[in-house]
Structures are given as C-alpha cells and as structure tokens.
N, C-alpha and C positions, 0 to 999 in steps of 0.2 A: 937811569932806570934801575929799579931794585927788584930782584927776583927772589921769591920765597918758596921753598920746597917743604912740603909736609908729607911724612911717610907714616902709614898705618899698616896694620897687619894684612888687610885684604886689598886695599886700593891705594894707589899712589896718586896724589892730586898735585898737579903743578899749576900754580897760579902766577899770573904776570901782573904786577902792580907798577904803574907808571906814576912817578911823583909829579904832582901838579900843584904848585903853590904850597899851601900848608897841608894839602891832602894828597890822595892817590886815586888813580883810575884803574879799574880792572880791564884788562885786555885779554880776550879769549885766545887760546893758542890756535895755530893753524894745523888742522888734522889732515891725514890722508883722505882721499876721496871716498873710501869705504868705511870711515869711522867718524865719530863725533863725540861730543862731551868734553868736559873740562880736562879729562885725562886721556881723551881720544881712545877710550876703551869700549865705546858703544858702536855697534855696527849700524851703518846708515842704510842697509838693505831693507827695502819696504816689507818684504816677506818676513824678515827676521823681527822687525819692530812690531808689526801689526799681527802677524800670524793669522791671516784671514781665512785660510782654507780649513775646512772641517772634515770630519769623518776620514782621517788618515790620508787626506789628499796632499799632493805635493805642490808647493807654491813656486812659481817661476816669475821673476821680474821681467816686465816687458814694457819698455817705454812707449811703444805704439798702442798698447792696450788702453781702454778707457779708464780703468782704475790703476794702471801702472803695473799690474800683475795678472797672471793667469793661473787658475787652479786646475791641476790634472787629477780628475776624480778617479777613484777606484771603481771597479765594477759594482753596480747597484746604486750609485748615487749620481745626481746631476745638479745643475744650478751654477750660478756664478761662483759661489763659495762651496759647492758640493753639499749644499744644505738639504737637498731633496732626495728622498728615498725613491729610487726608480722601481716600480712594481715588476714582478716577474712576467713572463710571457703567458702565464695561465689566464690572464684577464681577457684575452681575445675570444669573442663569442661567434657563434654561427659560422664556423669554419674559417675565421680570420687568421691571417698569417702574421706571426709576431716578428718584428724587426728590432733587435736590441743592439744599441751602441753603448759607448762608455757614458754618454750623457743622457740618453733617453731611450724609451721603448715605445714603439708605435705598432699599430695593427694595420695590415693591408687587407681590406675587406673584399670578399668575393662579390661578384656581380649581383646587384639587387640589395646589398646591405651597405649601411653607412654608420657613422658615429665613431667616437674614439675607441670604443670596444666592439664595433660592428654590431651594436645592439639594436639598431633601427633598420627597418625595411623600407626600401625606396618605394614610394607610392606611385607606381607606374599607372595605376588605374585612374589617376587624377585627370588625365587628358583623354581617357577612353570613354566613349558613350555607347553602351549596348542598347540595341533597339528591342522593342516588344517585351519590355520588363525584364530583359536579361541582366545578369549580375556579373560584374567584372571581378576576377580573382587573379592575383599575381603570386609568383613563386620564383625566387632566384633570378630576377630580371626578366622573366617571361610573364605574359598575361594572356588571358582567354576569357571569353564571354560564355557564361553558363546559362543556357536557355531554360526558361521555367518549364517548358514541355518540349523535349526533343522530338516528339511525334508531330508537333505542329510547326516548330521553328528550327532553323538551322543556319549555318553560315558563320563567318568570322564574327559578325556583330549581331547574330540572331535576326538578320534582316530578311531571310528567305522563308516564305510561308509555304507549307505543304499544300498539295492539290486538294486534299480533303478539307482543309481549313478554308481555302478559297471558295470551295463549293458551299460550305456552311455559311460563309459570309454573304454570298450571293443570295442564297435561299432566305437568310434572315432579312436582308434588305428588301427582298421581294415581298415577304410577309409584312414587313413594316410599311411598304408602299401601299399594299392592298388595304391594310388596316387604316392607314391615313386617308386613303380614298373613300372607304366606306364611311368613316366618321365625317369627312367633309361633305359627302352626299347627304347624310342624315341632317347635318346642320343646315346645309343649303335648302333642303326640302322644308324644314321647320321654318326657316326665315321666309321662304316663298309663300308658305301657307299663311303666315302672319301678315305678310304684305297684302295678299289677296283679301284676307278677311278684314283687316283693320284699315287698309289703305283704299281698297276698291270695293269693300263691302261684298265681296264674293267669297262664299264658303263652299268650296268644292266637296267638302266632306259632310255637308248638311244632310243631303239625301241619304247617304250611308248611315249617318247618325240616327235619322228618323227611322230608317228601316231596322236598325239594330234595336232601337227602343221599342218598336212595334213587336218585333220577335221576342224581346225580353218580356213584354207585357203579356203576349200570347202564352208563352211558356209558364209565366207566373199564374195566369188565370187557369190554365190547364192543370197545373199542379194543385191549385186551390180546389178545383172541381173534383179532382181525384181524391184529395183528402176528405172532402165532404161526402163523397160516395162511400168511402171506407167507414167513416163514422156512422152513416145511415145504415150500412149493412150490419155493422156490429150492433146497432140499436135494434134493428128488426130481429136479429137472432136472439137478442135478450128478451123479446116480447113473446116468443113462441110458448104455447101451453106445455105444462109438464105432464107427461103421460105416465100413468102408473100401470104397470103390467103385472098381472097376477098369473102365476103358473100353478096348475093343479096336477098333482102326481097321482096317477091311477095305478092301483096295484093290479097288475095283469093276472095274478094268480087267483084273485077272488072273483 
C-alpha cells in the first residue's frame, strides 16, 4: 500500500491509494464520529451542515426529533425552522386575552365570542324561538326576546298576552262570528227563496212585489196629475185679460 500526502496553504488532504494490479484504488480515511471529508475537517453535525434554523434561532441536534434537530426560536417567531413571524397581542378583539409563548400567540375569547382573533359572536339565538313575532338578541353569551309591543306581550319568550289584548281578541272573534252568521243567514235565505220559486213554483214575495208595483204606479200617476194641474194653472194665468188702469190727478186748489 502506498500513501501520498499533499499539502496546500489552507487545506491538508490525505489520500490513501491501494495498489491493485497495474492501477490503484482510493480508500477513504476513517474519521472521528463528529467529522467527515477526505481530510476529516468537516463537521458531521446536522445543524452545522444544513443550518436550517432562521431568524437568529438556535439549532439543537436531537436524534428523536422527526428531522433530527430542533430550532429554539427567539421571541416573535414560530414554526419548525422559526420561519413564521408571530404577531403581537394587539390582534385580540372584543376583550380577548392574549396568550403569547415562544412559538405562538393565541387569544382566549370571552363568553359569547369565538375565532382566532375573537372576531365572531356566538349565535346563541339560533336555537331560540321567540313567540308572537318577538326578536331574539344576544350579547356576550346572554340572550333575550324583545317583544314587538311590551304593552301586549311579556315573558321570557314573549308568550304572555296582556289582559287587554285577550279582551280585544275575544271581541274581535265575537264580531267575526256575528258577521259570519249574518252572511250565512242571508245566503241561506236567498237559496231558500230560489228553491221555493224554481223548485216548488212558490213565490212568497210575489204579493209584496205586486203591492210594491201598485204603490209605485199610484205615486207615479199622482205625480203626473200634479204636474198636469201645475201646467193648467200656469196656462190659465197666462189667459187672463190685461187691465189698463188710468189715474186722473185733480188739482184740489182749483
């Protein structure tokens, strides 16, 4: 076996050549566990070779880690390689509490709020049904039914009607029943009259109709006679002779 040593200004390279027949074979040297290379001057540490951690993070080799290393991020950064900029706590809304760690910042939302920044309000009214046209409103985890007219409706769900409203409803229903009864009576009477007239040829209103026609004719003739008398009277007045009256003035002094 022949060993050749080459020396340069910066790097010393040691190569091992093993003669084999008319040629030679290169055999790499055996380096310590923490170095590699032909001159054993390159560190085999994963963090040193790859330098994966960013933003001034510190790299620690860890054989049990998924990638073989762990990055210790400085405040304000997160991620496997500390590549993400963690926002400040000012992003929490609606009274959310900021929880900041070395790797992340989260918001703890108050009751009734949700979302990464507590920007959404929990829709508690989704499962609430207000009666009598009431409207559900929620605020910080609490809900209430707002009645359209507090003078008429009350209660948690606007389900209680006032005494005055109940009286009005009873009166309205009574009037409706009376109106329906009157309309039904009129319709029934008309149907009965048609059945008697066209089914049995009985017209109960025939006598009244004839009497009404007779009275109408009587009043019509009376009115015609009255108008005729008025015309005759005017005619007679127009035929009276015209009288000429002459006045003589006598002078009493003569």
